[in-house]
C-alpha positions in Angstrom: 6.0 18.6 -20.4 8.8 16.1 -18.8 9.1 12.7 -20.8 10.2 9.0 -20.1 13.7 9.9 -21.3 14.2 12.6 -18.8 14.6 12.7 -15.3 12.0 14.9 -13.4 12.9 17.0 -10.3 9.4 17.0 -8.8 9.7 20.7 -7.5 8.8 21.7 -10.9 5.3 21.2 -10.0 3.0 23.5 -8.2 3.2 23.0 -4.6 0.9 20.4 -3.1 -2.3 21.5 -1.5 -2.4 19.1 1.1 -2.3 20.1 4.6 -0.2 17.8 6.8 -2.7 18.1 9.8 -5.2 17.2 7.8 -4.0 14.2 5.9 -3.0 12.5 9.7 -5.9 13.3 11.2 -8.0 11.8 8.3 -5.9 8.8 8.7 -7.2 8.4 12.7 -3.5 9.6 14.4 -3.5 11.9 17.1 -1.7 15.2 16.5 -0.8 15.5 20.1 1.0 12.3 20.2 3.2 12.7 16.9 6.5 13.9 17.8 6.3 17.6 16.0 10.0 16.6 14.1 8.2 13.8 12.2 5.7 16.1 11.4 8.0 18.9 10.1 9.3 16.3 7.6 6.2 15.4 6.5 5.9 18.8 6.0 9.3 19.2 3.9 8.9 16.4 1.9 5.1 18.0 0.7 6.8 21.0 -0.1 9.3 19.9 -2.3 8.1 16.4 -3.4 5.0 14.4 -4.5 5.8 12.3 -1.6 2.9 13.0 0.6 0.7 13.4 -2.1 1.6 9.9 -3.7 0.8 8.7 -0.1 -2.4 10.0 0.3 -3.3 8.8 -3.3 -2.3 5.2 -2.0 -4.4 5.5 0.9 -7.4 6.3 -1.0 -7.0 2.9 -3.2 -6.4 1.3 -0.1 -9.8 2.3 0.7 -11.4 0.9 -2.5 -9.7 -2.3 -2.4 -11.1 -2.8 1.5 -14.4 -2.0 0.2 -13.7 -4.6 -2.8 -13.6 -6.7 -0.4 -16.5 -6.0 2.0 -18.8 -6.1 -1.3 -17.5 -8.9 -3.1 -15.3 -11.1 -0.6 -17.3 -10.6 2.8 -15.6 -13.3 4.2 -12.1 -12.1 4.2 -12.3 -8.5 5.0 -9.5 -6.5 5.9 -9.7 -6.4 9.5 -9.5 -2.9 11.1 -5.9 -3.6 12.5 -4.8 -4.7 8.7 -6.7 -1.5 7.5 -4.8 0.8 10.2 -1.5 -1.3 9.0 -1.7 0.0 5.7 -3.1 3.2 5.6 -0.8 4.6 8.2 2.3 2.6 6.6 1.7 4.0 3.1 1.6 7.4 4.4 4.7 7.0 6.4 6.8 4.3 4.4 9.1 7.3 2.8 9.2 9.4 5.5 12.9 8.1 5.7 13.6 10.3 2.5 14.2 13.2 4.6 17.1 11.3 5.7 18.5 9.4 9.0 16.8 10.5 12.4 19.8 12.9 13.6 19.8 14.8 10.5 19.7 18.5 10.8 17.3 20.9 8.9 20.0 21.5 6.0 20.8 17.8 6.0 17.5 16.8 5.6 17.0 19.1 2.7 19.8 17.9 0.8 18.4 14.3 0.9 14.7 16.0 0.0 16.3 17.1 -3.1 18.0 14.2 -4.0 15.3 11.9 -4.0 13.1 14.4 -6.1 15.2 14.2 -8.6 13.4 11.1 -10.7 13.8 8.7 -13.8 17.7 8.9 -13.0 18.7 6.3 -15.6 22.2 5.1 -14.2 21.2 3.3 -10.5 25.2 2.9 -10.5 26.3 6.6 -10.8 28.2 7.5 -7.6 26.5 10.3 -5.7 29.4 12.6 -6.6 28.6 12.5 -10.5 25.1 13.0 -9.5 25.6 16.4 -7.9 27.8 17.4 -10.5 24.9 16.3 -13.3 21.9 17.6 -11.7 23.4 20.4 -8.9 26.0 21.5 -10.7 26.1 25.1 -9.5 26.6 24.0 -6.1 28.0 20.4 -6.7 30.9 20.8 -4.1 28.6 22.4 -1.3 26.0 19.3 -1.7 28.8 16.6 -1.2 30.1 18.2 1.8 27.0 18.4 3.9 26.5 14.6 2.4 29.8 13.7 4.1 28.6 15.2 6.8 26.0 12.6 7.4 28.4 10.4 7.6 28.0 8.9 4.1 30.3 8.7 1.2 29.7 10.2 -1.9 31.1 7.2 -3.5 28.6 5.0 -2.8 25.9 4.4 -5.8 22.3 6.0 -6.1 21.1 2.9 -5.5 22.9 2.3 -2.5 21.6 5.7 -1.2 18.3 5.3 -2.3 17.7 2.0 -0.8 19.1 3.7 3.0 15.6 5.5 3.1 13.5 2.1 4.8 16.0 1.9 7.6 15.6 6.0 7.9 12.2 5.5 7.6 12.0 2.7 10.5 14.5 4.8 12.7 12.4 8.2 12.3 8.9 6.9 13.4 9.8 4.0 16.1 8.3 5.3 19.1 6.9 8.2 18.4 3.4 8.4 18.4 3.2 6.4 15.3 1.3 3.0 16.1 3.6 0.1 16.4 1.9 -2.0 14.2 2.4 0.3 11.2 6.1 0.9 11.5 6.7 -3.0 10.1 4.7 -2.1 7.2 6.0 1.5 6.5 10.1 -0.2 7.1 9.8 -3.1 5.2 7.8 -1.7 1.8 11.3 -2.6 -0.4 11.4 -6.0 0.8 10.7 -7.5 -2.6 14.2 -5.6 -3.1 15.9 -7.3 -0.4 15.7 -3.9 1.5 15.2 -5.4 5.1 16.0 -2.3 7.9 17.6 -4.1 10.9 16.7 -7.7 9.7 13.1 -7.2 10.8 11.7 -9.7 8.6 13.2 -12.9 9.8 13.2 -16.3 7.6 9.8 -17.6 8.5 8.4 -14.0 7.6 8.0 -13.2 11.3 8.8 -9.9 12.3 12.0 -9.9 14.8 11.2 -6.8 16.6 8.1 -6.0 18.7 5.3 -4.1 16.5 2.6 -4.4 18.8 0.0 -6.7 17.6 1.4 -7.3 14.1 3.7 -9.8 14.5 4.1 -11.0 11.1 4.7 -9.7 7.5 1.8 -10.8 5.6 -1.0 -9.1 3.0 -1.2 -5.9 4.8 2.3 -5.0 4.0 2.2 -6.8 0.7 -0.3 -4.4 -0.1 1.8 -1.2 1.2 4.5 -2.6 -1.7 2.0 -3.0 -4.1 0.6 0.5 -4.0 4.2 2.0 -3.4 5.4 -0.1 -6.9 2.3 0.9 -8.8 2.7 4.4 -7.7 6.3 4.0 -9.2 5.5 2.6 -12.6 2.0 4.8 -13.0 3.0 7.9 -11.9 6.5 8.3 -12.1 7.5 6.6 -14.8 4.5 7.9 -17.0 3.0 4.5 -17.4 -0.5 3.7 -18.2 -2.3 2.0 -15.5 -2.5 -1.0 -17.3 0.9 -1.1 -18.1 1.8 -0.3 -14.4 -0.3 -3.5 -13.7 1.6 -5.9 -16.0 5.2 -4.1 -14.5 3.9 -5.0 -11.1 2.9 -8.4 -12.3 6.6 -9.3 -13.9 8.4 -7.6 -11.0 6.3 -10.1 -8.1 7.2 -12.9 -10.8 10.5 -12.3 -11.2 10.9 -12.2 -6.9 12.7 -15.6 -6.0 11.3 -15.2 -2.8 7.6 -14.4 -3.8 7.4 -15.1 -7.4 4.7 -18.1 -6.0 3.2 -16.3 -3.4 -0.4 -16.6 -3.8 -1.6 -13.3 -2.0 0.6 -10.9 -4.1 -1.1 -12.1 -7.1 -4.6 -11.7 -5.3 -3.6 -8.3 -4.6 -2.5 -7.5 -7.5 -6.0 -8.7 -9.2 -7.6 -6.7 -6.8 -5.9 -3.3 -7.1 -6.5 -3.8 -10.9 -10.2 -4.3 -10.7 -10.2 -1.1 -8.4 -7.5 1.3 -10.2 -7.9 0.1 -14.2 -11.3 -1.2 -14.7 -13.3 1.4 -12.6 -11.2 4.3 -13.2 -11.5 3.9 -17.4 -15.2 2.7 -17.1 
C-alpha cells in the first residue's frame, strides 16, 4: 500500500469504470457539440489517471453544496449559471494535463504519464532528472519527446505542473464547452498565482469574453476549493478533517484571498457536506 513517503504512480490503480460519454451527458453537455479531440483527451486521462474520477467526485460534492444552500440558505442559492460553471469547470479543469492543444497522441501520453506520478517531494526537481528518477528505462526517449513539444527539460517540475492551466484554456476554448465554464476551469490555480493569458484582471473581472460570466466569483472559488480538497484528501492521503484544515491554511496564507469572505464561507460549506455528513 502506498504511503505518504513514496510517490504514487496513478496507473497502479484499477482502471476507472467511468464512461466518458456518460459523464459528459450527466453534466448536461451535448456530445454532438463537444469536439471529439476533447473527448479523446478525457478518455486518455481516464485510462491512465484518476483525474476524471476526481472531477466526477468534485461534481457530486458540488451538488451536495448546492442542496445545502437550497435547504439552509435559500436566499443565496447558486443560480443555474453558477451551477453550470462549477460542474463543467470542475470536470474540465485538468484536461490540460494531456499537454498543449496541438500535442500529438504520443506527446499527450507523455504528459499524462508525468502527471500520473504523485507525491513528488521536490517541486524544484528538473524535468530531465524527473525522467531519470521515475522513468529510468526510457528517460532519454521521453526527454526527446518533451523537447519536441518546444519545452526545455531544464525547467522545474513546478514550472511544468503550472503549465496545465494554460493548456486547459487552449484545449476547451471554442469547441463545444460552454464559454461561461471555461474561465472557471482555466483559473483553478489562481491562488498559486497561475493566471493563464491574464484572464483575471486586477478588479477580479475577466479580461476575455466568457459568455454571461464576466467576473471571478464564488463559482470559480468553489472549483478551486474542490480541487484543493481532493489534492489534500485523496492525493496526499489526509483525513477529510485534516484536508479541511489544510485548505483553510492555504487560503489564510494567500495575500490575495486571505480576507475573502466567500472563500471562508465555501470552505465552511464544504466542511458540512464532506466531513460532518459523511462521518455521521
